C-alpha positions, 0 to 999 in steps of 0.5 A: 639512941637519942632519935628513938627517944624523941620518938618514944615521946612524940607517942606517948604524949600522942596517945597518953589521953587513951585508955589503951595498954602500952608495952615497954622492954627490950629485945636480945638475941644474934644477928647475921648479914646476906650479903657478898662475903661469907655465907649466903644463909638466911638464918645463922645468927652469930654476932650479938644484938640487944635494944629496946622496945614500946606498942601501943595496942590499939586493938587486940589485934594490931599494936603500933610499935618502935624499936631501937636496936645495935647489931654486930655483923660479920662475914668471913669467906672461909665460911661459905659454902661456895668455893669461889668464895672460900678460895677468894678469903675475904672478910669483915666486920660492921655495926648497925645501929637502927631505929624502927616504927611500923605495925604489929599485927596478930594471927588471934586475938591477943589481950593481956587483960583477959586474965588467962594465958594468951598466945598467938603468931604475929607479923610485923613490918614499917620503916627502919633507919640504921647507921653503919660504918661506910667501909672499903676494900684495899686489897685484903685490908678493909678500911672505915671510910665514914659514918653512913645511913640508909632506910631499910624494910622490916619484915618479921615474923614471930610468936607471943606469949603473955605471963602472968598478967604484966609480962609478954614473952615473945621469939622472933626472926625479922629480916632487913632488907637494907637499901645499899650495898655497902654493910661488907665494903662491897660497893662504897657510898660517899666519896667513893661511889663512882671508884670501880676499882674498890667494887667487887660482887653482885653491885645490883644486889642490896645487902640484908641483916637478920635479927633472931632472938627473944623480946619481954615486955612489961604492959602498963595502962588502964584496961582497954576498950577496943570498940572504936578501932 
C-alpha cells in the first residue's frame, strides 16, 4: 500500500495544475491462477480480490491509470479436468499484492461531463509489480520460504458506463502474465532456485493470475479541454 501511495502523490502533484478530470475509487471481485497446480481455465474466479484505482483522464479516449490490489489465489488438483493432476493431488494457497500503472484506452469517446449517459468498452495495459509468498514443496507439504516479488504485464478488457454525473461503473477481466513460475511452489526462487528436487511441472512456463470484477470510481476536477493532446 505505501508504494502505491507514493505513486499517487507524485502523479497528483504533476497533474494538479491541469484542468482535467480525475477518478478515484475501488475494485472488487474474484481472482484465479493459471499454472502447474489445479484447473487450467483462464477465467474461473474462485478467490477474493479487492483494491483501489486512480485515473487521470487525459483525453476523451484515453486515461493514465494507477491501481493497487490484493488477491488471494489457490489451486487444487482435485478441481482439474486432467486425470494426471487429479491423481497427483497437490494444492496450494498464496496472496498477491500488486501495484500497477499504465494506459487505459476507450473504443469511443468517454466524457463524464457530457451531461448524458456514456458507455464504452476499454483496454488497459502497462506495468505491474507484485509481492507474494515464495513457496516450495516437500513431499505433499507446501512451505513458505520467504517473501518474493516480480514484475507482470497486465492485459485487461472491460466495459464502463457513467452513473449520473460523478460516478463511473466498470466491469473488467484482467490477466497478469507473471515473470515467475513460483506462485504455486513448483519452481522455487531465491536460495532454492538451484534445488532441482523441489521442482515439478513445466518449469519453462511462467504463471498467470486473473482478476474478474467491478470498479466504481468518483470523478472530480474541472471540466477538461481535450484540444491539446
